[in-house]
C-alpha positions in Angstrom: -16.2 -5.0 15.9 -12.6 -4.5 14.9 -11.9 -1.1 13.3 -8.8 -0.5 11.2 -7.3 2.9 10.3 -4.0 4.5 9.6 -2.7 8.0 10.3 -0.9 7.7 7.0 -4.2 8.1 5.1 -3.9 11.8 6.0 -0.8 12.1 3.8 -2.9 13.0 0.8 -3.8 16.6 1.4 -4.9 17.7 -2.1 -5.7 21.4 -2.5 -7.4 21.4 -5.9 -10.6 20.0 -7.3 -12.4 21.0 -10.5 -16.1 21.3 -9.6 -18.7 23.1 -11.7 -16.1 24.9 -13.7 -14.4 26.2 -10.6 -11.2 25.1 -8.7 -12.4 24.4 -5.1 -11.0 22.7 -2.0 -11.5 18.9 -2.5 -14.6 17.4 -1.0 -12.5 14.3 -0.2 -10.3 15.6 2.6 -8.3 14.3 5.6 -10.9 15.8 8.0 -13.2 13.0 6.9 -11.0 10.5 8.8 -10.8 12.7 11.9 -14.6 13.2 12.1 -15.3 9.5 11.7 -12.7 8.6 14.3 -14.1 11.1 16.8 -17.6 9.6 16.6 -16.3 6.0 16.6 -14.4 6.7 19.8 -17.2 8.5 21.5 -19.7 5.7 20.6 -17.2 2.9 21.6 -18.3 0.9 18.6 -15.2 -1.3 18.6 -11.5 -1.5 19.2 -9.1 0.5 16.9 -6.2 -1.2 15.2 -3.4 0.0 13.0 -2.9 -2.4 10.1 0.5 -3.9 9.1 2.0 -3.0 5.8 1.1 -5.5 3.1 3.3 -4.2 0.3 2.4 -4.1 -3.3 1.7 -7.8 -4.0 -2.1 -7.5 -3.1 -2.3 -4.4 -5.3 -0.7 -6.1 -8.3 -3.2 -8.9 -8.0 -6.0 -6.6 -9.3 -4.1 -3.6 -10.8 -1.8 -3.2 -13.8 1.9 -3.0 -12.9 2.6 0.0 -15.2 -0.4 1.9 -13.7 1.0 1.2 -10.2 4.4 2.4 -11.2 2.8 5.6 -12.7 1.1 6.3 -9.4 4.3 5.8 -7.5 6.3 8.1 -9.7 3.7 10.7 -10.8 4.2 13.4 -8.2 8.0 13.2 -8.5 7.8 13.4 -12.3 5.4 16.3 -12.1 7.7 18.3 -9.9 10.8 17.4 -11.9 9.1 18.7 -15.0 8.7 22.1 -13.4 5.0 22.2 -13.2 3.3 24.4 -10.7 0.3 23.4 -8.6 -1.0 19.8 -8.4 -1.0 17.2 -11.2 -4.3 17.4 -13.0 -5.0 15.8 -16.4 -6.0 18.0 -19.3 -5.8 15.6 -22.3 -7.2 12.1 -22.9 -6.9 9.5 -25.6 -10.5 10.3 -26.7 -12.5 8.5 -29.4 -10.7 10.2 -32.3 -7.2 9.7 -30.8 -4.9 6.7 -30.4 -5.3 4.9 -27.2 -2.6 2.2 -27.7 0.4 4.3 -26.9 1.5 5.9 -23.6 3.5 9.0 -24.2 6.6 9.7 -22.0 5.7 13.1 -20.5 3.9 13.1 -17.2 1.1 15.4 -18.4 0.1 12.9 -21.1 0.5 9.9 -18.8 -1.9 11.6 -16.5 -4.6 11.7 -19.2 -4.0 8.1 -20.2 -4.4 6.8 -16.6 -7.2 9.2 -15.5 -10.9 8.7 -16.0 -11.8 12.3 -15.0 -10.3 15.7 -14.2 -11.7 16.3 -10.7 -9.0 14.2 -9.0 -5.6 15.8 -8.7 -2.5 14.0 -7.7 -0.5 15.7 -4.9 2.4 15.0 -2.6 1.6 12.0 -0.4 -1.2 10.6 -2.6 0.6 7.3 -3.3 1.5 6.8 0.3 -2.0 7.5 1.4 -3.4 5.1 -1.2 -1.0 2.4 0.1 -2.1 3.0 3.6 -5.8 2.8 2.6 -5.4 -0.6 1.0 -3.6 -1.8 4.1 -6.6 -0.7 6.1 -8.8 -2.8 3.9 -6.5 -5.8 4.0 -6.2 -5.5 7.8 -10.0 -5.6 8.1 -10.5 -8.5 5.7 -7.8 -10.6 7.3 -9.4 -10.1 10.7 -12.7 -11.3 9.5 -11.2 -14.2 7.7 -9.4 -15.2 10.9 -12.4 -14.8 13.3 -15.6 -14.7 11.2 -16.5 -11.5 13.0 -17.3 -8.2 11.3 -14.7 -5.6 10.7 -14.7 -2.0 9.5 -11.9 -0.4 7.4 -11.7 3.4 7.5 -10.2 3.6 4.1 -9.1 7.0 2.7 -8.7 7.7 -0.1 -11.7 5.6 -1.2 -11.4 3.0 -3.9 -14.4 1.9 -5.9 -13.8 4.2 -8.9 -10.3 2.8 -9.4 -10.2 0.4 -12.3 -7.5 -2.0 -13.5 -5.4 0.8 -14.8 -7.3 4.1 -14.1 -7.8 6.5 -11.2 -10.5 9.1 -10.7 -13.4 9.9 -8.4 -10.9 10.4 -5.6 -9.8 6.7 -6.0 -6.4 5.3 -6.8 -6.3 1.7 -5.6 -9.5 -0.3 -5.4 -9.7 -1.3 -1.8 -12.8 -3.5 -2.0 -11.3 -5.4 -5.0 -8.0 -5.9 -3.3 -9.8 -7.2 -0.2 -12.0 -9.5 -2.2 -9.0 -10.9 -4.0 -7.3 -11.5 -0.7 -10.4 -13.4 0.5 -10.4 -15.6 -2.6 -6.7 -16.3 -2.2 -7.4 -17.4 1.4 -9.9 -20.0 0.3 -13.3 -18.3 -0.1 -15.1 -19.7 -3.1 -17.2 -16.6 -4.0 -17.2 -13.1 -2.5 -20.0 -10.6 -2.8 -19.1 -6.9 -3.1 -22.2 -4.8 -2.3 -21.6 -1.1 -3.2 -24.1 1.3 -1.5 -22.2 4.5 -2.4 -24.3 7.1 -4.2 -21.9 6.8 -7.2 -21.5 3.6 -9.3 -18.4 1.6 -8.5 -17.2 1.5 -12.1 -13.7 0.3 -11.1 -14.9 -2.6 -9.1 -17.3 -3.6 -11.9 -14.5 -3.4 -14.5 -12.0 -5.5 -12.5 -14.4 -8.4 -12.0 -16.7 -8.1 -15.1 -15.6 -11.3 -16.7 -15.3 -13.4 -13.5 -17.8 -15.5 -11.6 -15.9 -15.8 -8.3 -16.9 -12.2 -7.3 -20.5 -11.1 -7.4 -20.7 -7.3 -7.8 -23.9 -5.5 -6.9 -24.3 -1.7 -6.9 -27.1 0.6 -5.8 -26.4 4.1 -7.1 -27.6 7.3 -8.8 -28.8 7.0 -12.4 -25.7 7.3 -14.6 -27.7 9.3 -17.2 -27.4 12.2 -14.7 -24.8 11.1 -12.2 -21.0 10.6 -12.1 -19.3 8.5 -13.6 -22.0 8.7 -16.3 -20.5 6.0 -18.6 -21.0 3.1 -16.3 -23.7 1.7 -14.0 -26.6 0.9 -16.3 -28.9 -2.0 -15.6 -27.9 -3.8 -18.8 -24.3 -4.3 -17.6 -24.6 -7.8 -16.3 -21.1 -9.3 -16.9 -19.3 -10.9 -19.8 -18.1 -14.5 -20.5 -17.9 -16.5 -17.3 -18.9 -13.3 -15.4 -22.3 -13.1 -17.1 -25.0 -12.8 -14.4 -22.5 -11.9 -11.7 -22.8 -8.1 -12.1 -26.0 -6.4 -11.1 -26.7 -2.6 -11.2 -29.6 -0.9 -9.6 -29.5 2.7 -11.0 -32.0 4.9 -9.1 -33.2 8.4 -9.9 -32.4 11.6 -7.9 -34.7 12.0 -4.9 -35.1 8.2 -4.4 -36.9 7.6 -1.1 -35.4 5.5 1.7 -38.3 3.0 1.4 -37.6 2.5 -2.3 -33.8 2.3 -1.7 -34.3 -0.3 1.1 -36.6 -2.4 -1.1 -33.9 -2.4 -3.8 -31.4 -3.4 -1.1 -33.6 -6.4 -0.2 -33.5 -7.5 -3.9 -29.7 -7.2 -3.8 -29.4 -9.3 -0.6 -31.6 -12.0 -2.2 -29.3 -12.1 -5.2 -26.3 -12.5 -2.8 -28.0 -15.5 -1.2 -28.9 -17.0 -4.6 -25.3 -16.8 -5.7 -24.2 -18.7 -2.7 -21.5 -16.3 -1.7 -19.5 -17.0 1.4 -18.3 -13.6 2.3 -19.6 -10.0 2.0 -17.6 -6.9 1.4 -19.6 -3.7 1.6 -18.4 -0.6 -0.2 -19.8 1.8 2.4 -20.5 5.2 0.9 -22.6 7.4 3.2 -23.1 10.0 0.5 -26.6 8.7 0.2 -27.3 11.2 3.0 -29.7 14.0 2.2 -27.2 16.6 3.2 -24.4 15.4 1.0 -23.0 18.2 -1.3 -22.5 16.0 -4.4 -25.3 13.5 -4.2 -29.1 13.3 -4.5 -30.7 10.7 -2.3 -32.7 11.2 0.9 -31.2 9.3 3.8 -31.4 10.9 7.2 -28.8 10.1 9.9 -31.3 7.8 11.6 -31.8 5.8 8.4 -28.2 4.6 8.4 -29.0 2.5 11.5 -31.7 0.6 9.5 -29.1 0.1 6.7 -26.7 -1.5 9.1 -29.4 -3.8 10.5 -30.5 -4.8 6.9 -27.0 -5.8 5.9 -26.9 -8.5 8.5 -29.6 -10.3 6.6 -27.0 -11.6 4.2 -25.9 -13.9 7.1 -22.2 -13.8 6.0 -18.9 -12.8 7.4 -18.8 -9.1 6.6 -16.2 -6.4 6.0 -17.3 -2.8 5.7 -14.9 -0.5 3.9 -15.3 3.3 3.7 -16.0 4.8 0.3 -17.7 8.2 -0.1 -19.5 10.6 2.2 -18.8 14.4 2.0 -21.2 16.0 4.4 -18.4 16.3 6.9 -20.5 17.6 9.8 -22.5 14.4 9.7 -20.2 11.8 8.2 -19.0 10.4 11.6 -22.6 10.1 12.9 -23.7 8.4 9.7 -20.9 5.8 9.7 -21.4 5.1 13.4 -25.1 4.5 12.9 -24.4 2.0 10.2 -21.9 0.1 12.4 -24.2 0.2 15.5 -27.1 -0.9 13.4 -25.1 -3.8 12.1 -24.1 -4.8 15.7 -27.8 -4.7 16.7 -28.7 -6.8 13.8 -26.4 -9.6 14.7 -27.0 -9.5 18.5 
């Protein structure tokens, strides 16, 4: 298995996250990459590769240009405005306010482009997001060229990033960018299977009216789980995309057996849709020890997950999303990848 990563993903070193009414050290931290890399190297899962720089063209294929410009300039504008600390939104165009105008000041633009307040923008954020999408593109191009599975150690993650919004630690939607690249390379229909504990609202929004990408997500019930306003079972697509969006919201404490049975339904839907490539948004925050999740996977269960994913029978790219139990994140990721290798051997 080819494994892609970039040291530049460490350039985002945010210090601030709003959690339970308290400013804490962010759960999404550079150490996540270090711990996964350590376990990957110890287990000799595959060869490590540094991706080339793909530029902004693949980003602009799925994201709004003004939004991309905002991300590129935000930190500089924030510092130039004399603000202390990191850039955190504190005002939004809520239901009673106008949402059709983007003010000029950076604090207001933050609220326009943010979906939540937990994700600060710090020095190096844009550069890390650029490197993260390069990791995803390197992985998908490898699989397109060889048909063999690839893993992209993306950081920051991507599945909460919508067409023109950031949040949930996500800035560019790595899975969406990779899927669009696969379509541009000749794939007829790509499946994105999101197994992160949190719903991939951004991926859903980007492809909601399209039938060339099948989006399926298994996640915590949005009635009680971030991002709350997305991920219900009745969200099935719109227009030509009707029927190409499937959500499986699951309650806190969902057992591994129930989760795996739901995964089997998702894999059957992928076969039914006649997809010719699979991109997995791999969040290992379904782990029982994750600090911001509520499912019951043990480390050993991730091997079974990897094996199960091979049942799709498709060229597969796995891209890192969430997973915040840092003591175990590397073990859990390696178990998925080793399970996948066992499943195809």
